[in-house]
C-alpha positions in Angstrom: 42.6 -14.0 6.8 44.1 -15.9 9.8 43.2 -19.5 10.3 40.6 -20.1 13.0 41.7 -21.4 16.3 40.2 -24.3 18.0 36.8 -25.4 16.4 33.8 -24.8 18.4 32.6 -28.0 19.9 29.7 -29.7 18.0 27.8 -30.2 21.2 27.7 -26.4 21.5 26.4 -25.9 18.0 23.8 -28.4 18.7 22.8 -26.7 22.0 22.5 -23.4 20.0 20.3 -25.0 17.3 18.1 -26.5 19.9 17.7 -23.2 21.9 16.9 -21.1 18.6 14.9 -23.7 16.8 11.6 -22.2 18.2 12.6 -18.7 17.5 13.5 -19.7 13.8 10.0 -21.2 13.4 8.2 -18.3 15.0 10.0 -15.8 12.8 9.2 -17.6 9.7 5.6 -17.9 10.6 5.0 -14.5 11.9 7.2 -12.5 9.5 7.5 -14.4 6.3 8.7 -11.5 4.3 7.5 -10.1 1.1 5.3 -12.0 -1.1 5.7 -13.2 -4.7 4.6 -9.7 -6.1 7.2 -7.2 -6.7 6.8 -3.8 -4.9 5.9 -1.0 -7.3 8.6 1.6 -7.5 6.0 4.5 -7.0 2.3 4.9 -6.4 0.5 7.8 -8.2 -2.4 9.3 -6.5 -4.8 11.1 -8.8 -8.3 12.7 -7.6 -11.1 10.3 -8.2 -12.9 13.0 -9.9 -10.2 13.5 -12.5 -8.7 10.0 -13.3 -9.9 7.9 -16.5 -8.6 4.7 -18.1 -6.2 7.0 -20.1 -4.4 8.6 -17.3 -1.4 6.3 -17.3 -1.0 6.9 -21.0 -1.3 10.6 -20.5 1.3 10.5 -17.8 3.6 8.4 -20.0 3.3 10.8 -22.9 4.1 13.8 -20.6 7.1 11.9 -19.3 8.4 10.9 -22.4 8.3 14.5 -23.7 10.5 15.5 -20.6 12.7 12.4 -21.4 13.3 13.7 -25.0 14.0 17.4 -23.6 16.7 16.1 -21.1 18.2 13.0 -23.2 21.9 14.3 -22.3 21.2 14.6 -18.5 19.5 11.0 -18.5 22.4 9.6 -20.5 24.9 11.3 -18.1 23.1 9.9 -15.1 22.3 6.3 -16.4 24.5 5.6 -19.3 24.2 5.2 -23.0 21.2 2.7 -22.8 19.3 4.7 -20.2 17.2 6.7 -22.6 16.0 3.6 -24.4 15.3 1.7 -21.3 13.3 4.4 -19.8 11.3 5.0 -23.0 10.5 1.3 -23.1 9.2 1.5 -19.4 7.3 4.6 -20.2 5.5 2.9 -23.2 4.8 -0.4 -21.6 4.0 0.8 -17.7 4.2 4.5 -17.3 2.2 4.1 -14.0 2.8 0.8 -12.1 0.4 1.7 -9.2 -2.4 4.0 -9.7 -4.7 5.1 -6.7 -7.8 7.0 -7.2 -8.1 9.4 -4.4 -11.3 10.2 -2.3 -9.5 11.7 0.6 -7.0 14.9 0.5 -6.8 14.8 -3.1 -10.4 14.8 -3.6 -12.0 16.8 -0.6 -15.4 16.9 0.7 -18.1 16.9 -1.8 -21.8 16.1 -1.8 -22.8 12.6 -1.3 -24.5 12.2 -4.6 -21.3 13.6 -6.2 -19.1 11.2 -4.4 -21.5 8.4 -5.2 -21.2 9.3 -8.8 -17.4 9.5 -8.8 -17.2 6.2 -6.9 -19.0 4.3 -9.6 -16.9 6.0 -12.3 -13.9 5.0 -10.4 -14.9 1.5 -10.3 -15.2 1.4 -14.1 -11.9 3.2 -14.5 -10.0 0.6 -12.4 -11.7 -2.2 -14.2 -10.3 -0.9 -17.5 -6.7 -0.2 -16.1 -3.7 -2.2 -17.0 -1.5 -1.2 -14.2 0.4 -3.8 -11.9 -1.3 -2.3 -8.8 -4.4 -0.2 -8.6 -6.9 0.9 -5.9 -8.3 3.8 -4.0 -7.8 5.8 -0.9 -11.0 6.1 1.0 -11.7 8.6 3.6 -10.6 7.7 7.3 -12.4 5.5 9.8 -13.3 8.3 12.3 -16.7 8.7 13.4 -17.1 11.8 11.1 -16.0 9.8 7.8 -16.2 6.1 8.2 -19.9 6.0 6.9 -18.8 7.7 3.8 -15.6 5.6 3.4 -17.4 2.3 3.6 -20.0 3.4 1.0 -17.4 4.7 -1.4 -15.5 1.4 -1.1 -18.6 -0.7 -1.7 -19.8 1.5 -4.8 -16.3 1.2 -6.4 -16.3 -2.5 -6.1 -19.9 -2.9 -7.1 -19.0 -0.8 -10.3 -16.0 -2.7 -11.1 -17.9 -5.9 -11.3 -15.2 -7.9 -9.7 -11.9 -6.9 -7.8 -9.6 -5.4 -10.2 -6.2 -7.2 -10.5 -3.8 -5.9 -7.9 -6.6 -3.9 -6.1 -5.8 -2.5 -2.8 -7.4 0.4 -0.8 -5.7 2.8 1.6 -6.9 3.6 5.1 -5.6 7.0 5.9 -4.9 8.8 9.2 -4.9 5.8 11.2 -4.7 6.5 15.0 -5.6 3.4 16.8 -5.0 -0.5 16.1 -8.9 -1.0 16.5 -9.2 0.9 13.2 -7.1 -1.6 11.5 -9.4 -4.4 13.1 -12.4 -2.5 11.6 -10.8 -2.6 8.2 -10.1 -6.4 8.5 -13.8 -6.8 9.4 -14.8 -4.6 6.4 -12.8 -6.9 4.1 -14.4 -10.0 5.4 -17.9 -8.6 5.1 -17.4 -7.5 1.5 -15.8 -10.8 0.6 -18.6 -12.6 2.1 -21.2 -10.3 0.3 -19.5 -10.6 -3.1 -18.7 -14.3 -2.8 -14.8 -13.7 -2.9 -12.3 -16.0 -1.5 -10.9 -15.1 2.0 -8.0 -13.0 1.7 -8.9 -11.4 -1.7 -9.1 -7.8 -0.4 -6.1 -6.1 0.9 -5.4 -2.8 2.3 -2.6 -0.3 3.4 -2.4 1.8 6.7 -1.4 5.3 6.3 -0.3 7.1 9.4 -0.2 10.9 9.7 -1.3 11.6 13.1 0.9 11.6 16.5 -1.8 9.6 18.3 -0.8 6.5 16.3 2.6 6.4 17.8 2.4 8.4 21.0 0.1 7.8 24.0 -1.8 10.4 25.9 1.1 10.3 28.5 3.8 10.9 25.8 5.0 7.3 25.7 5.8 5.6 22.6 3.1 3.1 21.7 4.8 1.9 18.6 6.8 -0.7 20.8 3.5 -2.4 21.5 1.8 -1.9 18.1 4.3 -1.6 15.4 6.7 -4.3 14.1 8.1 -2.2 11.3 7.4 1.1 9.6 8.6 3.1 6.5 8.4 6.7 6.0 7.8 8.7 2.6 9.1 12.0 1.7 5.8 13.6 1.3 3.1 13.9 4.2 5.3 12.3 6.9 3.7 9.0 5.9 4.6 5.8 7.9 3.0 2.4 7.4 3.0 0.0 10.3 2.5 -3.8 10.3 0.5 -4.1 13.5 1.0 -7.1 15.5 -1.8 -9.7 15.6 -2.8 -9.3 19.1 -3.9 -5.9 18.3 -6.1 -6.8 15.5 -8.1 -10.0 15.0 -5.6 -12.7 13.8 -2.1 -13.1 12.5 -3.8 -14.4 9.3 -5.7 -11.2 8.9 -2.5 -9.1 9.2 -1.3 -10.6 5.8 -4.0 -8.3 4.3 -1.6 -5.4 5.2 1.1 -3.9 3.1 3.8 -1.3 3.6 3.2 2.2 1.8 5.6 3.0 -0.9 6.6 6.6 -1.6 3.8 8.7 -3.1 3.9 10.7 -6.3 1.2 13.4 -6.6 -0.4 14.9 -9.7 1.4 18.3 -10.4 -0.7 21.1 -9.5 
């Protein structure tokens, strides 16, 4: 590499530092990056009507059987130690992030049925030993939000406390105001249960064009979304909506980015 030419004057570097000092501070405050908790490598959605505390072990046993059937392939892809590494993971944490689904994977059922399944889901989550767990409620549209809120309340009541790593998914987000409503819901539940501020967290799942396109066809993501990630299934993206479209920048720390979804095989 060639030696640099005349060095940039220290006065210019000082001017640049002075110019960008405020920018650096704003970026650090508004976009601090990921927290201390590692992002799970997958999320498994299982119908709330079917999930039990034994679900992770059942999936792990099925995966181990597949591993044994394809040892040569796993060794070819990952090396000589790959089979042992995968086996240890399947024994210790076959599912890192288990979500009990009350939306597409659950369907529409009678209120008393969903009430019963919500209570059972709370008991199941309390007994799990996954890194992250939670539920996907129904959406916050006028036709579903009463049911969605009731299900979330029943799950938390039955769990007795917020399970470790608990997060709930808000599906089919179409407007920033729905994210604001989810923040208000968290605050109300925290107050009702005597929980510290910021205990409840949720994820935003976008599956509708209204969330990113205005009625005139213009892209609304420029004024709503600071980042997004898509998953292979269902065209899922997960925005981190800017504070001016929610209630506060502090509240936006409740939101997380969706990781790719694994669904229960049919």
